[in-house]
N, C-alpha and C positions, 0 to 999 in steps of 0.2 A: 626262692629265698632258702639259703643255707639252713641246715637244721640246727636249732639253737643249741643242741646238744654238744656242738662243736666246742662251746666255750669251756675251758678246761679251769679246774679249781687248783691253783698253783700250790695253796697250802696242804690240799689234800694230797697232791702228788708228792710233796716234799715229805709227808708222813709214811707213803707207802713205798717208796723207792727201795729204802734200806732193806726191806723185808721180801722183796721179789725173789731173790736168789735162794732165800730160805724156804718159803712155800713151794717154788718150782721144784728144788730138791726133794722135799718131803712128799708132794703129791701134784705132778704135772696135771690133773684132771682138776685139782682145786685150783691151781694157778691160773687155768684157763678159764674157769668160771669167775674168778675175780677179776681178771683182765677184760673178758668180755664184757662184765657189767659195769667197769670202771669206765671203759672207753665208749661202749655204745649205750650205757644206761639202761640195758634191759637185762633182765634176770634170764640166765640161760637154762634152756629145758631140753636137756639131753635124752630124756625118756621119749619124749613126743616132740621133737623139733620140727617147727613149722616154718620160721623165717629161713631165708635163704642163707643168712649169717649164721645161724644155728646149726643149720644143718653142715656148713663148712666146718664148723667146730666138731661135729660128730664125726666127719670125715677125718679131720686133722687129728683125733685122739684115737679113734677105733678102727678105721680103715685103711688108710693110706699108710700108716707105719708098718702094716703087715704084708702091703704088697710090693713085692720085689720089681715088678714093672713100673710102678709109680716111681720109686728110688732111681731107677734106670732112667726114667724120662726126666726127672727132675734135675738130672746132672747134665752138664754141658757137654760131655764127651759121650755119655751112655745114649743120650738122645739123639746123637747123630747115627750111631749103629742102628737106632730103632728106625729112623727115616729110611736108612739103607735096606734095612729088611723088609721095608713096606715098599721097596721101588720107588721112593720119593726122593732120592738123592739130589736129583736136580734143583731142588729147593734150598740146598744147604749153602750156608756162607763159606766161601773157601777159608781154609785155615793154614797157618804157617807151622804148625806143631802143638803138641801136648806134651807137657814136661813134668816130670815128678817134684823138681824143686827149681828154685829161680836160677840156680848157679848153671843149671843146664842150658839156659837160653844164650845163643850166640847173637847178640844184639846187632853185630856188623852184618849179618845174612838177612835182617828185617828190612822192609821197605821203611820209607820216611813216616808213614802213616799206618796205623794198625790198632786193634782193641785187645788188651790183655785182661784175662778174667780168670778167677778161680772156678773149678767145675763144681764145687760142692755147695755154694751159698748163692744168695741173692744179694746184689750190690757189691760185691767184693771185686771191681774192676776199674780199669783206667784206660780212657780213650787218648791215644797219643796221635796228635796232629802234626807233630815236628819231632823227630826223634833227636835232632841235636840239641834241643833245648831240655831233654829228658834228664832228670835227676836220678841216675841208676842206683845209686847207693840208697837214695831215701825211697824208692820204689822196691827194691830188694828187702828193707827192713819192713814195709809194710806188708808185702806179700809174704815173707816168711811168718809175720804176726798171724795173717789171715789163714795161711795154712794149717794151724796149729788150732784153730777154732772149730768144734763141735757145734756146726750150725744148727743141727737138728736139736740138740740139747739146749742151746741157747736160745731159740725161739720157741720151743714146744712144737716144732713141725718135725716130728721124729723120722718120716721119710727121707729128710737130708742125711741123716747120721750114718746109714751104710755107705754113703758115697765116698769113694777115695780122693781125697782133697790133692787136685793137681792144677797146672796152669794150662790153659788153652789161649793161643794168640790167632785171633781171627782177622780177615782183610777189613779195612775200614770201607764201609760202602756209601758213606753220607758225603755231602760235598765239603769244600775246605771251610766254608763259614756256616753251614747249617747241618745238623744232625738229622737223619733220616725220620721221616713221620711213621709212626708205628701204630699198628691196627691189633687191638687185643679183642679177640674173639672168644666168647663164653660159650661153650658147649655143655649142655646138659642132657646126660643120657643118650650121647651120640648125636643130638641136634643142636646146631648152632641157633641160639635165640637173640643174641644181643651182643654189643662190642661197644667199645669206646677207642677213639683216635686221638692219639698223643702227637700234637704238632708245636713247632716252634721250640723245641727242646734245647736247652742251654741257653735260652734268651728268656722270652716271656711266655713259658710253657703252659698249653691250654690243652684240655681235656673236653671232648664232644661226645656224648653217648647216644647209641641209636639202638634200635630194634634191629633185627637182622635184614629186615626190608628197608632199612635207611630212614625210616621214619624217626623223628626225635624221641629219646627216652630219657627226657632231661631229670626227670626225678629219681633216676639211678645214678645221678652225679653224686659223687661221695667225698667225704673229708674235707670239704670246702673248697673244693678245686673249680676253677674257672672255665667256661667254655669260649670259644672264638667269638667274636661279634659279627662274624660272616658265616654263611653256609659252606660246607666243605663239600666238594664233589666227590661223588661214590666214583671208585676207580672202575674203568672199563671192564676189567677181568675180576671185578668182585665176586662174581659166581664161582669162578676158580679158586679163591682164597676160602670161601665158606666150604667148598668141597674138600680142600687139603685140611682144614680145621677138623672137620667131621671123620675124615679118614684117621687122623692121628689120634682122635679122641674116643675112637669107637669102643676101647676097652674100659673106659673109666665112667663112674657116675658124674663127675665134672672135672673140667679142665679148662683153663684158658690158654688159648694157643695164639701166640704173638707173632705177628708176620709184619715184613717190610714190603713195599712195592717201589721198587726204582725204575722210572721210565718204562712202566709195564712188565718189569721183571720182580716175580714174587721171590722173597727171601723168608726162610724160616729163622725166628729169633729163639725162642724158648717156650716151655709149657709149664704153666704155673697151677699148682693144685689147691693152694689155699692162699688166695691174693689178699695181701695184708694181713695174713694170719687170720683172715675172716672177720677181723673186727672192723667192719666199715660203717660209718655214720652215713646214710643215704639222705639225700635231700629231701626226698618224700618218703615216709616211713612205709607207706602202701607198698612201693615197689619191693621191700623186703620181702612182703609176703607173697606178691606177684612172682618174684624170681623163686621163691621157696615151692612155689606150686609147680615149677618146671622142674624141679631136681627131686628124683625119686632115689631113697637111699634104703 
């Protein structure tokens, strides 16, 4: 059963929304404390963090903004260089180019299907499955707007702020009617400990949580998401996926490594250092402490 803290007080939200920007500008630390308390209903202890979600806030505020490698790996173009430096280029999704501005893109040279993303932010993207139906002026307006956003400042995830805003266009690796299943592997101090699998994306999306040995970790389900009503099959090359994740994460206290597995071919997606800004409401609160024990900061 989902955590009862998921229920939001709409009146309270209406009261706090107008003041978020002011608090954020005055004190990011104070804003993060308020945000964490408002969403999770737990008081944030930054002096002696114990919960997984508390330790993510510590990393968010104090550790990751100072780490240039974190910023590099949080960017969609910089992380490609990181994989190449580690000799892991074979896992990269092919790209059609990286562009400083939207007007530099020659859509006539692009295939019918592709994915266009901003390099400096999360969720600033567009999946294109039929180029002939694309409203290019509207897309330009959207990307021009996104490129002006300091995502790190907007979300108080300051490791994003040094990233140069650019546009990257990737090959679409899903089917025509189905987006690819995504495997999100959580690596704590270089050791993969758990993951969740995102399936049926674009339709009736589902999230299945597992320990890294593929036994269910249902209590770590968060934010009211639902799992499938059937068991998912572990990929035959799952050990390779885990090994890849640990190789990529070996320099960080925590990072989530997102991968695809298409017909036995593993593709790297991205690295996420503060998932959902660390403001997660887990179905079983005990899992927040269990995962907290995995993370040494």
